N, CA, C, O and the ligand as a Tripos MOL2 file, in Angstrom:
@<TRIPOS>MOLECULE
protein
  305   303    77     0     0
PROTEIN
NO_CHARGES

@<TRIPOS>ATOM
      1 N         -16.4990   50.7550   -1.2780 N.3       1 MET1
      2 CA        -17.4010   51.8690   -0.9240 C.3       1 MET1
      3 C         -18.7130   51.4500   -0.3640 C.2       1 MET1
      4 O         -19.3630   50.5410   -0.8790 O.2       1 MET1
      5 N         -19.1200   52.1250    0.7210 N.am      2 LEU2
      6 CA        -20.3710   51.7950    1.2370 C.3       2 LEU2
      7 C         -21.5570   52.1030    0.3390 C.2       2 LEU2
      8 O         -22.6060   51.4690    0.4510 O.2       2 LEU2
      9 N         -21.4050   53.0190   -0.5010 N.am      3 THR3
     10 CA        -22.5420   53.4990   -1.3250 C.3       3 THR3
     11 C         -23.1100   52.4490   -2.1940 C.2       3 THR3
     12 O         -24.2820   52.5420   -2.5590 O.2       3 THR3
     13 N         -22.3110   51.3850   -2.5760 N.am      4 ARG4
     14 CA        -22.9980   50.4580   -3.3710 C.3       4 ARG4
     15 C         -23.9940   49.5240   -2.6490 C.2       4 ARG4
     16 O         -24.8320   48.8740   -3.2730 O.2       4 ARG4
     17 N         -23.8690   49.4870   -1.3350 N.am      5 HIS5
     18 CA        -24.7790   48.7610   -0.5040 C.3       5 HIS5
     19 C         -26.1230   49.4480   -0.3660 C.2       5 HIS5
     20 O         -27.1010   48.7630   -0.0680 O.2       5 HIS5
     21 N         -26.2350   50.6950   -0.5530 N.am      6 ILE6
     22 CA        -27.4930   51.3720   -0.4250 C.3       6 ILE6
     23 C         -27.9140   51.9390   -1.6880 C.2       6 ILE6
     24 O         -28.7780   52.8160   -1.7020 O.2       6 ILE6
     25 N         -27.3630   51.5050   -2.7750 N.am      7 ALA7
     26 CA        -27.6700   52.1480   -4.0310 C.3       7 ALA7
     27 C         -29.1880   51.7980   -4.4250 C.2       7 ALA7
     28 O         -29.9010   52.6250   -4.9930 O.2       7 ALA7
     29 N         -29.6130   50.5470   -4.0910 N.am      8 HIS8
     30 CA        -30.9380   50.1500   -4.4350 C.3       8 HIS8
     31 C         -32.0130   50.5230   -3.4440 C.2       8 HIS8
     32 O         -33.1920   50.2100   -3.6100 O.2       8 HIS8
     33 N         -31.5760   51.1830   -2.4380 N.am      9 SER9
     34 CA        -32.6860   51.6390   -1.4930 C.3       9 SER9
     35 C         -32.6310   53.1540   -1.3640 C.2       9 SER9
     36 O         -31.7430   53.8370   -1.8740 O.2       9 SER9
     37 N         -33.6430   53.6310   -0.6470 N.am     10 SER10
     38 CA        -33.7960   55.0290   -0.4280 C.3      10 SER10
     39 C         -32.6550   55.6010    0.4910 C.2      10 SER10
     40 O         -32.0910   54.8930    1.3260 O.2      10 SER10
     41 N         -32.3820   56.7820    0.3080 N.am     11 PRO11
     42 CA        -31.3350   57.4060    1.2740 C.3      11 PRO11
     43 C         -31.6470   57.3390    2.6760 C.2      11 PRO11
     44 O         -30.7400   57.4960    3.4930 O.2      11 PRO11
     45 N         -32.8280   57.1250    3.0440 N.am     12 HIS12
     46 CA        -33.2900   57.1170    4.4420 C.3      12 HIS12
     47 C         -33.2970   55.7650    5.0410 C.2      12 HIS12
     48 O         -33.5230   55.5610    6.2330 O.2      12 HIS12
     49 N         -33.0190   54.7790    4.0970 N.am     13 MET13
     50 CA        -33.0430   53.3970    4.5730 C.3      13 MET13
     51 C         -31.7140   52.9530    5.1790 C.2      13 MET13
     52 O         -30.8220   52.4890    4.4670 O.2      13 MET13
     53 N         -31.5880   53.1000    6.5140 N.am     14 LEU14
     54 CA        -30.2760   52.8660    7.1320 C.3      14 LEU14
     55 C         -30.0380   51.4900    7.4920 C.2      14 LEU14
     56 O         -28.9210   51.1170    7.8510 O.2      14 LEU14
     57 N         -31.0750   50.6800    7.4100 N.am     15 PHE15
     58 CA        -31.0200   49.2600    7.8110 C.3      15 PHE15
     59 C         -31.5440   48.3870    6.6080 C.2      15 PHE15
     60 O         -32.6080   48.6130    6.0330 O.2      15 PHE15
     61 N         -30.7350   47.4330    6.3120 N.am     16 GLU16
     62 CA        -31.1810   46.4540    5.2020 C.3      16 GLU16
     63 C         -31.5760   45.2280    5.8210 C.2      16 GLU16
     64 O         -30.8550   44.7010    6.6690 O.2      16 GLU16
     65 N         -32.7180   44.7120    5.4450 N.am     17 PHE17
     66 CA        -33.3490   43.5490    6.0030 C.3      17 PHE17
     67 C         -32.5940   42.3020    5.4650 C.2      17 PHE17
     68 O         -32.3530   42.2240    4.2600 O.2      17 PHE17
     69 N         -32.2250   41.3540    6.3060 N.am     18 ARG18
     70 CA        -31.5720   40.2030    5.7720 C.3      18 ARG18
     71 C         -32.2410   38.8870    5.9540 C.2      18 ARG18
     72 O         -31.9590   37.9750    5.1770 O.2      18 ARG18
     73 N         -33.1090   38.7040    6.9200 N.am     19 GLY19
     74 CA        -33.8890   37.5740    7.1410 C.3      19 GLY19
     75 C         -34.3550   37.3810    8.5830 C.2      19 GLY19
     76 O         -34.0350   38.1670    9.4750 O.2      19 GLY19
     77 N         -35.1190   36.3120    8.7770 N.am     20 LEU20
     78 CA        -35.6250   36.0280   10.1370 C.3      20 LEU20
     79 C         -34.8430   34.9350   10.7570 C.2      20 LEU20
     80 O         -34.3340   34.0550   10.0620 O.2      20 LEU20
     81 N         -34.7360   34.9640   12.0190 N.am     21 GLU21
     82 CA        -33.9860   33.9260   12.7590 C.3      21 GLU21
     83 C         -34.7640   33.4680   13.9700 C.2      21 GLU21
     84 O         -35.3670   34.3320   14.6070 O.2      21 GLU21
     85 N         -34.8180   32.2590   14.3430 N.am     22 ALA22
     86 CA        -35.4660   31.7930   15.5600 C.3      22 ALA22
     87 C         -34.3230   31.5800   16.5660 C.2      22 ALA22
     88 O         -33.3110   30.9330   16.2970 O.2      22 ALA22
     89 N         -34.5610   32.1690   17.7370 N.am     23 LEU23
     90 CA        -33.6120   32.0160   18.8050 C.3      23 LEU23
     91 C         -33.9480   30.7750   19.5730 C.2      23 LEU23
     92 O         -35.0880   30.3150   19.5160 O.2      23 LEU23
     93 N         -32.9320   30.1670   20.3460 N.am     24 PRO24
     94 CA        -33.1920   29.0140   21.1930 C.3      24 PRO24
     95 C         -34.3680   29.2700   22.1930 C.2      24 PRO24
     96 O         -35.0890   28.3500   22.5770 O.2      24 PRO24
     97 N         -34.5160   30.5010   22.5730 N.am     25 CYS25
     98 CA        -35.4260   30.7290   23.6420 C.3      25 CYS25
     99 C         -36.9600   30.8700   23.0690 C.2      25 CYS25
    100 O         -37.9330   31.0890   23.7910 O.2      25 CYS25
    101 N         -37.0000   30.7150   21.7170 N.am     26 GLY26
    102 CA        -38.3030   30.7200   21.0900 C.3      26 GLY26
    103 C         -38.7160   32.0580   20.4570 C.2      26 GLY26
    104 O         -39.7720   32.1100   19.8270 O.2      26 GLY26
    105 N         -37.9530   33.1170   20.5910 N.am     27 CYS27
    106 CA        -38.2750   34.3530   20.0610 C.3      27 CYS27
    107 C         -37.7850   34.2880   18.6330 C.2      27 CYS27
    108 O         -36.8430   33.5710   18.2950 O.2      27 CYS27
    109 N         -38.5040   35.1150   17.7610 N.am     28 VAL28
    110 CA        -38.1060   35.2810   16.4150 C.3      28 VAL28
    111 C         -37.5870   36.6560   16.1330 C.2      28 VAL28
    112 O         -38.2980   37.6270   16.3950 O.2      28 VAL28
    113 N         -36.3540   36.8090   15.5980 N.am     29 VAL29
    114 CA        -35.8060   38.0740   15.3870 C.3      29 VAL29
    115 C         -35.5360   38.3080   13.9570 C.2      29 VAL29
    116 O         -35.3180   37.3640   13.1970 O.2      29 VAL29
    117 N         -35.5440   39.5600   13.5580 N.am     30 ALA30
    118 CA        -35.2620   39.9650   12.1980 C.3      30 ALA30
    119 C         -33.8990   40.4600   12.1210 C.2      30 ALA30
    120 O         -33.5490   41.3400   12.9070 O.2      30 ALA30
    121 N         -33.0520   39.9700   11.2200 N.am     31 ASP31
    122 CA        -31.7260   40.3960   11.0430 C.3      31 ASP31
    123 C         -31.6470   41.5840   10.1530 C.2      31 ASP31
    124 O         -32.3090   41.6210    9.1150 O.2      31 ASP31
    125 N         -30.8350   42.5950   10.5310 N.am     32 TYR32
    126 CA        -30.6700   43.7350    9.6800 C.3      32 TYR32
    127 C         -29.1470   44.0740    9.6780 C.2      32 TYR32
    128 O         -28.3880   43.7550   10.5930 O.2      32 TYR32
    129 N         -28.7680   44.7790    8.5130 N.am     33 VAL33
    130 CA        -27.3790   45.3190    8.5350 C.3      33 VAL33
    131 C         -27.5800   46.7630    8.5470 C.2      33 VAL33
    132 O         -28.3800   47.2470    7.7470 O.2      33 VAL33
    133 N         -26.9090   47.5500    9.4130 N.am     34 ALA34
    134 CA        -26.8270   48.9140    9.4240 C.3      34 ALA34
    135 C         -25.9510   49.3140    8.3380 C.2      34 ALA34
    136 O         -24.7360   49.1750    8.4780 O.2      34 ALA34
    137 N         -26.4330   49.7920    7.2800 N.am     35 THR35
    138 CA        -25.6780   49.9600    6.0220 C.3      35 THR35
    139 C         -24.4560   50.9290    6.1090 C.2      35 THR35
    140 O         -23.4100   50.7310    5.4910 O.2      35 THR35
    141 N         -24.6660   51.9150    6.8720 N.am     36 LEU36
    142 CA        -23.5800   52.9890    7.0170 C.3      36 LEU36
    143 C         -22.4880   52.4600    7.8460 C.2      36 LEU36
    144 O         -21.3530   52.9200    7.7250 O.2      36 LEU36
    145 N         -22.7980   51.3830    8.8050 N.am     37 LEU37
    146 CA        -21.8260   51.0320    9.6150 C.3      37 LEU37
    147 C         -21.2570   49.5980    9.4750 C.2      37 LEU37
    148 O         -20.3170   49.1500   10.1310 O.2      37 LEU37
    149 N         -21.9800   48.9300    8.5050 N.am     38 SER38
    150 CA        -21.5980   47.4640    8.1730 C.3      38 SER38
    151 C         -21.7550   46.6960    9.4730 C.2      38 SER38
    152 O         -20.9140   45.8590    9.8010 O.2      38 SER38
    153 N         -22.8330   46.9700   10.2300 N.am     39 LEU39
    154 CA        -22.9540   46.3960   11.5270 C.3      39 LEU39
    155 C         -24.1530   45.4660   11.5080 C.2      39 LEU39
    156 O         -25.1940   45.9000   11.0140 O.2      39 LEU39
    157 N         -24.1170   44.2600   11.9820 N.am     40 ASP40
    158 CA        -25.3090   43.4280   12.1200 C.3      40 ASP40
    159 C         -26.0030   43.7500   13.3410 C.2      40 ASP40
    160 O         -25.3990   43.8580   14.4080 O.2      40 ASP40
    161 N         -27.3710   43.9230   13.2170 N.am     41 VAL41
    162 CA        -28.1680   44.0200   14.3670 C.3      41 VAL41
    163 C         -29.3470   43.1520   14.3000 C.2      41 VAL41
    164 O         -29.5860   42.6730   13.1920 O.2      41 VAL41
    165 N         -30.1060   42.8640   15.2400 N.am     42 ALA42
    166 CA        -31.3060   42.1250   15.1760 C.3      42 ALA42
    167 C         -32.3590   42.7320   16.0320 C.2      42 ALA42
    168 O         -32.1200   43.1960   17.1470 O.2      42 ALA42
    169 N         -33.5760   42.7120   15.4540 N.am     43 ALA43
    170 CA        -34.6940   43.2240   16.3170 C.3      43 ALA43
    171 C         -35.6710   42.1260   16.5540 C.2      43 ALA43
    172 O         -35.9700   41.3440   15.6520 O.2      43 ALA43
    173 N         -36.1950   42.0510   17.8020 N.am     44 VAL44
    174 CA        -37.1200   40.9910   18.1440 C.3      44 VAL44
    175 C         -38.4170   41.2890   17.4410 C.2      44 VAL44
    176 O         -38.9520   42.3880   17.5900 O.2      44 VAL44
    177 N         -38.9430   40.3490   16.6760 N.am     45 GLU45
    178 CA        -40.1990   40.5350   15.9070 C.3      45 GLU45
    179 C         -41.3300   39.8850   16.6890 C.2      45 GLU45
    180 O         -42.4420   40.4130   16.7010 O.2      45 GLU45
    181 N         -41.0780   38.7520   17.3440 N.am     46 ALA46
    182 CA        -42.0830   38.1220   18.1900 C.3      46 ALA46
    183 C         -41.4750   37.4630   19.3910 C.2      46 ALA46
    184 O         -40.4970   36.7210   19.2940 O.2      46 ALA46
    185 N         -42.0430   37.7320   20.4750 N.am     47 LYS47
    186 CA        -41.6540   37.1710   21.7960 C.3      47 LYS47
    187 C         -42.0850   35.6430   21.7430 C.2      47 LYS47
    188 O         -43.1990   35.3260   21.3270 O.2      47 LYS47
    189 N         -41.1670   34.7230   22.1740 N.am     48 GLY48
    190 CA        -41.5150   33.3190   22.2930 C.3      48 GLY48
    191 C         -42.3380   33.1990   23.5140 C.2      48 GLY48
    192 O         -42.1830   33.9220   24.4980 O.2      48 GLY48
    193 N         -43.3160   32.1580   23.4060 N.am     49 PRO49
    194 CA        -44.2910   32.0490   24.5010 C.3      49 PRO49
    195 C         -43.6220   31.4770   25.7320 C.2      49 PRO49
    196 O         -44.1970   31.5580   26.8170 O.2      49 PRO49
    197 N         -42.4420   30.9040   25.6210 N.am     50 HIS50
    198 CA        -41.7230   30.3070   26.7620 C.3      50 HIS50
    199 C         -40.4220   31.1280   27.0620 C.2      50 HIS50
    200 O         -39.6100   30.7160   27.8900 O.2      50 HIS50
    201 N         -40.2510   32.2330   26.4130 N.am     51 CYS51
    202 CA        -38.9940   33.0090   26.6260 C.3      51 CYS51
    203 C         -38.9940   33.6260   27.9980 C.2      51 CYS51
    204 O         -40.0010   34.1820   28.4340 O.2      51 CYS51
    205 N         -37.8530   33.5320   28.6970 N.am     52 THR52
    206 CA        -37.7910   34.0860   30.0490 C.3      52 THR52
    207 C         -36.7820   35.2890   30.0510 C.2      52 THR52
    208 O         -36.4720   35.8180   31.1180 O.2      52 THR52
    209 N         -36.2960   35.6980   28.9080 N.am     53 VAL53
    210 CA        -35.3620   36.7710   28.8220 C.3      53 VAL53
    211 C         -36.0880   38.0600   28.8410 C.2      53 VAL53
    212 O         -36.8170   38.3860   27.9040 O.2      53 VAL53
    213 N         -35.9000   38.8190   29.9110 N.am     54 ARG54
    214 CA        -36.7390   39.9850   30.2040 C.3      54 ARG54
    215 C         -36.7490   41.0240   29.1800 C.2      54 ARG54
    216 O         -37.7720   41.6610   28.9270 O.2      54 ARG54
    217 N         -35.5350   41.2280   28.5300 N.am     55 HIS55
    218 CA        -35.4400   42.2870   27.6510 C.3      55 HIS55
    219 C         -35.7670   41.8930   26.1760 C.2      55 HIS55
    220 O         -35.5870   42.6910   25.2550 O.2      55 HIS55
    221 N         -36.2510   40.6440   25.9880 N.am     56 HIS56
    222 CA        -36.7270   40.3170   24.6600 C.3      56 HIS56
    223 C         -38.1700   40.7290   24.3830 C.2      56 HIS56
    224 O         -39.0870   39.9400   24.1580 O.2      56 HIS56
    225 N         -38.2600   42.0180   24.4270 N.am     57 GLY57
    226 CA        -39.6510   42.4960   24.0770 C.3      57 GLY57
    227 C         -39.7330   42.7110   22.6050 C.2      57 GLY57
    228 O         -38.6940   42.7420   21.9460 O.2      57 GLY57
    229 N         -40.8680   42.8570   22.0620 N.am     58 ARG58
    230 CA        -41.0830   43.1290   20.6810 C.3      58 ARG58
    231 C         -40.4990   44.4080   20.3210 C.2      58 ARG58
    232 O         -40.8170   45.4100   20.9610 O.2      58 ARG58
    233 N         -39.6030   44.4750   19.2720 N.am     59 GLY59
    234 CA        -39.0230   45.6410   18.8870 C.3      59 GLY59
    235 C         -37.6490   45.9230   19.5120 C.2      59 GLY59
    236 O         -36.9630   46.8640   19.1120 O.2      59 GLY59
    237 N         -37.2610   45.1160   20.4780 N.am     60 SER60
    238 CA        -36.0060   45.2380   21.1040 C.3      60 SER60
    239 C         -34.8910   44.9080   20.2230 C.2      60 SER60
    240 O         -34.9780   43.8980   19.5240 O.2      60 SER60
    241 N         -33.8340   45.6600   20.1780 N.am     61 LEU61
    242 CA        -32.6490   45.4250   19.4330 C.3      61 LEU61
    243 C         -31.5800   44.5980   20.1710 C.2      61 LEU61
    244 O         -31.2440   44.8890   21.3190 O.2      61 LEU61
    245 N         -31.0750   43.6080   19.5240 N.am     62 LEU62
    246 CA        -30.1160   42.7210   20.0890 C.3      62 LEU62
    247 C         -28.8160   42.8360   19.2230 C.2      62 LEU62
    248 O         -28.8090   43.0380   18.0090 O.2      62 LEU62
    249 N         -27.7200   42.6780   20.0190 N.am     63 THR63
    250 CA        -26.3880   42.5750   19.3800 C.3      63 THR63
    251 C         -26.1310   41.0950   18.9990 C.2      63 THR63
    252 O         -26.7660   40.2020   19.5600 O.2      63 THR63
    253 N         -25.1700   40.8210   18.0120 N.am     64 PRO64
    254 CA        -24.8330   39.4620   17.8390 C.3      64 PRO64
    255 C         -24.4870   38.6810   19.0590 C.2      64 PRO64
    256 O         -24.8350   37.5070   19.1830 O.2      64 PRO64
    257 N         -23.7740   39.3540   19.9980 N.am     65 ASP65
    258 CA        -23.4700   38.5500   21.2660 C.3      65 ASP65
    259 C         -24.7010   37.9340   21.9680 C.2      65 ASP65
    260 O         -24.6450   36.8630   22.5720 O.2      65 ASP65
    261 N         -25.8230   38.6890   21.8450 N.am     66 GLU66
    262 CA        -27.0710   38.3050   22.5640 C.3      66 GLU66
    263 C         -27.7610   37.2320   21.8290 C.2      66 GLU66
    264 O         -28.6980   36.6460   22.3710 O.2      66 GLU66
    265 N         -27.3790   36.9280   20.6430 N.am     67 LEU67
    266 CA        -28.1170   35.9930   19.8790 C.3      67 LEU67
    267 C         -27.6760   34.5760   20.0110 C.2      67 LEU67
    268 O         -28.2080   33.6690   19.3720 O.2      67 LEU67
    269 N         -26.7070   34.4020   20.8390 N.am     68 GLY68
    270 CA        -26.2500   32.9910   21.1560 C.3      68 GLY68
    271 C         -25.0230   32.6200   20.3010 C.2      68 GLY68
    272 O         -24.6130   33.4650   19.5050 O.2      68 GLY68
    273 N         -24.4360   31.4970   20.3900 N.am     69 SER69
    274 CA        -23.2270   31.1750   19.7730 C.3      69 SER69
    275 C         -23.5180   30.6560   18.3880 C.2      69 SER69
    276 O         -23.9320   29.5030   18.2690 O.2      69 SER69
    277 N         -23.3290   31.4330   17.3160 N.am     70 GLY70
    278 CA        -23.3460   30.9470   16.0160 C.3      70 GLY70
    279 C         -24.6730   30.6950   15.3770 C.2      70 GLY70
    280 O         -24.7720   30.4580   14.1720 O.2      70 GLY70
    281 N         -25.6740   30.7460   16.1780 N.am     71 ALA71
    282 CA        -26.9440   30.2880   15.6480 C.3      71 ALA71
    283 C         -27.6440   31.3370   14.6720 C.2      71 ALA71
    284 O         -28.4270   31.0020   13.7830 O.2      71 ALA71
    285 N         -27.2860   32.5690   14.9320 N.am     72 ALA72
    286 CA        -27.9650   33.6470   14.1380 C.3      72 ALA72
    287 C         -26.8490   34.5010   13.4600 C.2      72 ALA72
    288 O         -25.7890   34.0330   13.0460 O.2      72 ALA72
    289 N         -27.2050   35.7620   13.4010 N.am     73 ALA73
    290 CA        -26.3160   36.6380   12.6890 C.3      73 ALA73
    291 C         -24.9340   36.6060   13.3180 C.2      73 ALA73
    292 O         -24.7630   36.4190   14.5230 O.2      73 ALA73
    293 N         -23.9200   36.8040   12.4080 N.am     74 ALA74
    294 CA        -22.5390   36.8160   12.8400 C.3      74 ALA74
    295 C         -21.8650   38.0300   12.2600 C.2      74 ALA74
    296 O         -22.3230   38.5960   11.2670 O.2      74 ALA74
    297 N         -20.8250   38.4120   12.8510 N.am     75 TRP75
    298 CA        -19.9930   39.5590   12.3000 C.3      75 TRP75
    299 C         -19.3500   39.0210   11.0560 C.2      75 TRP75
    300 O         -18.6770   37.9900   11.0580 O.2      75 TRP75
    301 N         -19.5700   39.7270   10.0330 N.am     76 VAL76
    302 CA        -18.8760   39.3520    8.8120 C.3      76 VAL76
    303 C         -18.1940   40.4820    8.1430 C.2      76 VAL76
    304 O         -17.5690   40.2960    7.0980 O.2      76 VAL76
    305 ZN        -36.3640   35.2940   23.8850 Zn       77 ZN77
@<TRIPOS>BOND
     1     1     2 1
     2     2     3 1
     3     3     4 2
     4     3     5 am
     5     5     6 1
     6     6     7 1
     7     7     8 2
     8     7     9 am
     9     9    10 1
    10    10    11 1
    11    11    12 2
    12    11    13 am
    13    13    14 1
    14    14    15 1
    15    15    16 2
    16    15    17 am
    17    17    18 1
    18    18    19 1
    19    19    20 2
    20    19    21 am
    21    21    22 1
    22    22    23 1
    23    23    24 2
    24    23    25 am
    25    25    26 1
    26    26    27 1
    27    27    28 2
    28    27    29 am
    29    29    30 1
    30    30    31 1
    31    31    32 2
    32    31    33 am
    33    33    34 1
    34    34    35 1
    35    35    36 2
    36    35    37 am
    37    37    38 1
    38    38    39 1
    39    39    40 2
    40    39    41 am
    41    41    42 1
    42    42    43 1
    43    43    44 2
    44    43    45 am
    45    45    46 1
    46    46    47 1
    47    47    48 2
    48    47    49 am
    49    49    50 1
    50    50    51 1
    51    51    52 2
    52    51    53 am
    53    53    54 1
    54    54    55 1
    55    55    56 2
    56    55    57 am
    57    57    58 1
    58    58    59 1
    59    59    60 2
    60    59    61 am
    61    61    62 1
    62    62    63 1
    63    63    64 2
    64    63    65 am
    65    65    66 1
    66    66    67 1
    67    67    68 2
    68    67    69 am
    69    69    70 1
    70    70    71 1
    71    71    72 2
    72    71    73 am
    73    73    74 1
    74    74    75 1
    75    75    76 2
    76    75    77 am
    77    77    78 1
    78    78    79 1
    79    79    80 2
    80    79    81 am
    81    81    82 1
    82    82    83 1
    83    83    84 2
    84    83    85 am
    85    85    86 1
    86    86    87 1
    87    87    88 2
    88    87    89 am
    89    89    90 1
    90    90    91 1
    91    91    92 2
    92    91    93 am
    93    93    94 1
    94    94    95 1
    95    95    96 2
    96    95    97 am
    97    97    98 1
    98    98    99 1
    99    99   100 2
   100    99   101 am
   101   101   102 1
   102   102   103 1
   103   103   104 2
   104   103   105 am
   105   105   106 1
   106   106   107 1
   107   107   108 2
   108   107   109 am
   109   109   110 1
   110   110   111 1
   111   111   112 2
   112   111   113 am
   113   113   114 1
   114   114   115 1
   115   115   116 2
   116   115   117 am
   117   117   118 1
   118   118   119 1
   119   119   120 2
   120   119   121 am
   121   121   122 1
   122   122   123 1
   123   123   124 2
   124   123   125 am
   125   125   126 1
   126   126   127 1
   127   127   128 2
   128   127   129 am
   129   129   130 1
   130   130   131 1
   131   131   132 2
   132   131   133 am
   133   133   134 1
   134   134   135 1
   135   135   136 2
   136   135   137 am
   137   137   138 1
   138   138   139 1
   139   139   140 2
   140   139   141 am
   141   141   142 1
   142   142   143 1
   143   143   144 2
   144   143   145 am
   145   145   146 1
   146   146   147 1
   147   147   148 2
   148   147   149 am
   149   149   150 1
   150   150   151 1
   151   151   152 2
   152   151   153 am
   153   153   154 1
   154   154   155 1
   155   155   156 2
   156   155   157 am
   157   157   158 1
   158   158   159 1
   159   159   160 2
   160   159   161 am
   161   161   162 1
   162   162   163 1
   163   163   164 2
   164   163   165 am
   165   165   166 1
   166   166   167 1
   167   167   168 2
   168   167   169 am
   169   169   170 1
   170   170   171 1
   171   171   172 2
   172   171   173 am
   173   173   174 1
   174   174   175 1
   175   175   176 2
   176   175   177 am
   177   177   178 1
   178   178   179 1
   179   179   180 2
   180   179   181 am
   181   181   182 1
   182   182   183 1
   183   183   184 2
   184   183   185 am
   185   185   186 1
   186   186   187 1
   187   187   188 2
   188   187   189 am
   189   189   190 1
   190   190   191 1
   191   191   192 2
   192   191   193 am
   193   193   194 1
   194   194   195 1
   195   195   196 2
   196   195   197 am
   197   197   198 1
   198   198   199 1
   199   199   200 2
   200   199   201 am
   201   201   202 1
   202   202   203 1
   203   203   204 2
   204   203   205 am
   205   205   206 1
   206   206   207 1
   207   207   208 2
   208   207   209 am
   209   209   210 1
   210   210   211 1
   211   211   212 2
   212   211   213 am
   213   213   214 1
   214   214   215 1
   215   215   216 2
   216   215   217 am
   217   217   218 1
   218   218   219 1
   219   219   220 2
   220   219   221 am
   221   221   222 1
   222   222   223 1
   223   223   224 2
   224   223   225 am
   225   225   226 1
   226   226   227 1
   227   227   228 2
   228   227   229 am
   229   229   230 1
   230   230   231 1
   231   231   232 2
   232   231   233 am
   233   233   234 1
   234   234   235 1
   235   235   236 2
   236   235   237 am
   237   237   238 1
   238   238   239 1
   239   239   240 2
   240   239   241 am
   241   241   242 1
   242   242   243 1
   243   243   244 2
   244   243   245 am
   245   245   246 1
   246   246   247 1
   247   247   248 2
   248   247   249 am
   249   249   250 1
   250   250   251 1
   251   251   252 2
   252   251   253 am
   253   253   254 1
   254   254   255 1
   255   255   256 2
   256   255   257 am
   257   257   258 1
   258   258   259 1
   259   259   260 2
   260   259   261 am
   261   261   262 1
   262   262   263 1
   263   263   264 2
   264   263   265 am
   265   265   266 1
   266   266   267 1
   267   267   268 2
   268   267   269 am
   269   269   270 1
   270   270   271 1
   271   271   272 2
   272   271   273 am
   273   273   274 1
   274   274   275 1
   275   275   276 2
   276   275   277 am
   277   277   278 1
   278   278   279 1
   279   279   280 2
   280   279   281 am
   281   281   282 1
   282   282   283 1
   283   283   284 2
   284   283   285 am
   285   285   286 1
   286   286   287 1
   287   287   288 2
   288   287   289 am
   289   289   290 1
   290   290   291 1
   291   291   292 2
   292   291   293 am
   293   293   294 1
   294   294   295 1
   295   295   296 2
   296   295   297 am
   297   297   298 1
   298   298   299 1
   299   299   300 2
   300   299   301 am
   301   301   302 1
   302   302   303 1
   303   303   304 2
@<TRIPOS>SUBSTRUCTURE
     1 MET1         2 RESIDUE 1 A MET
     2 LEU2         6 RESIDUE 1 A LEU
     3 THR3        10 RESIDUE 1 A THR
     4 ARG4        14 RESIDUE 1 A ARG
     5 HIS5        18 RESIDUE 1 A HIS
     6 ILE6        22 RESIDUE 1 A ILE
     7 ALA7        26 RESIDUE 1 A ALA
     8 HIS8        30 RESIDUE 1 A HIS
     9 SER9        34 RESIDUE 1 A SER
    10 SER10       38 RESIDUE 1 A SER
    11 PRO11       42 RESIDUE 1 A PRO
    12 HIS12       46 RESIDUE 1 A HIS
    13 MET13       50 RESIDUE 1 A MET
    14 LEU14       54 RESIDUE 1 A LEU
    15 PHE15       58 RESIDUE 1 A PHE
    16 GLU16       62 RESIDUE 1 A GLU
    17 PHE17       66 RESIDUE 1 A PHE
    18 ARG18       70 RESIDUE 1 A ARG
    19 GLY19       74 RESIDUE 1 A GLY
    20 LEU20       78 RESIDUE 1 A LEU
    21 GLU21       82 RESIDUE 1 A GLU
    22 ALA22       86 RESIDUE 1 A ALA
    23 LEU23       90 RESIDUE 1 A LEU
    24 PRO24       94 RESIDUE 1 A PRO
    25 CYS25       98 RESIDUE 1 A CYS
    26 GLY26      102 RESIDUE 1 A GLY
    27 CYS27      106 RESIDUE 1 A CYS
    28 VAL28      110 RESIDUE 1 A VAL
    29 VAL29      114 RESIDUE 1 A VAL
    30 ALA30      118 RESIDUE 1 A ALA
    31 ASP31      122 RESIDUE 1 A ASP
    32 TYR32      126 RESIDUE 1 A TYR
    33 VAL33      130 RESIDUE 1 A VAL
    34 ALA34      134 RESIDUE 1 A ALA
    35 THR35      138 RESIDUE 1 A THR
    36 LEU36      142 RESIDUE 1 A LEU
    37 LEU37      146 RESIDUE 1 A LEU
    38 SER38      150 RESIDUE 1 A SER
    39 LEU39      154 RESIDUE 1 A LEU
    40 ASP40      158 RESIDUE 1 A ASP
    41 VAL41      162 RESIDUE 1 A VAL
    42 ALA42      166 RESIDUE 1 A ALA
    43 ALA43      170 RESIDUE 1 A ALA
    44 VAL44      174 RESIDUE 1 A VAL
    45 GLU45      178 RESIDUE 1 A GLU
    46 ALA46      182 RESIDUE 1 A ALA
    47 LYS47      186 RESIDUE 1 A LYS
    48 GLY48      190 RESIDUE 1 A GLY
    49 PRO49      194 RESIDUE 1 A PRO
    50 HIS50      198 RESIDUE 1 A HIS
    51 CYS51      202 RESIDUE 1 A CYS
    52 THR52      206 RESIDUE 1 A THR
    53 VAL53      210 RESIDUE 1 A VAL
    54 ARG54      214 RESIDUE 1 A ARG
    55 HIS55      218 RESIDUE 1 A HIS
    56 HIS56      222 RESIDUE 1 A HIS
    57 GLY57      226 RESIDUE 1 A GLY
    58 ARG58      230 RESIDUE 1 A ARG
    59 GLY59      234 RESIDUE 1 A GLY
    60 SER60      238 RESIDUE 1 A SER
    61 LEU61      242 RESIDUE 1 A LEU
    62 LEU62      246 RESIDUE 1 A LEU
    63 THR63      250 RESIDUE 1 A THR
    64 PRO64      254 RESIDUE 1 A PRO
    65 ASP65      258 RESIDUE 1 A ASP
    66 GLU66      262 RESIDUE 1 A GLU
    67 LEU67      266 RESIDUE 1 A LEU
    68 GLY68      270 RESIDUE 1 A GLY
    69 SER69      274 RESIDUE 1 A SER
    70 GLY70      278 RESIDUE 1 A GLY
    71 ALA71      282 RESIDUE 1 A ALA
    72 ALA72      286 RESIDUE 1 A ALA
    73 ALA73      290 RESIDUE 1 A ALA
    74 ALA74      294 RESIDUE 1 A ALA
    75 TRP75      298 RESIDUE 1 A TRP
    76 VAL76      302 RESIDUE 1 A VAL
    77 ZN77       305 GROUP 0 **** ****
């Protein structure tokens, strides 16, 4: 049941924070799990000073595919 994943948080908390990851490009992303979908997502928390990826803006959402091979969040 999905409900056990959100039992400890408010009904409005759709994303559960999992941790921070540093990307190869230098950006720092926060990993989240969308609790209702069991879907991993990541949001850019800080843009790396040398990052050249245009869509890595602060607050941008990234899919696991965009995080590189195995370095960050994975489908589990
Ligand atoms: Zn970047």
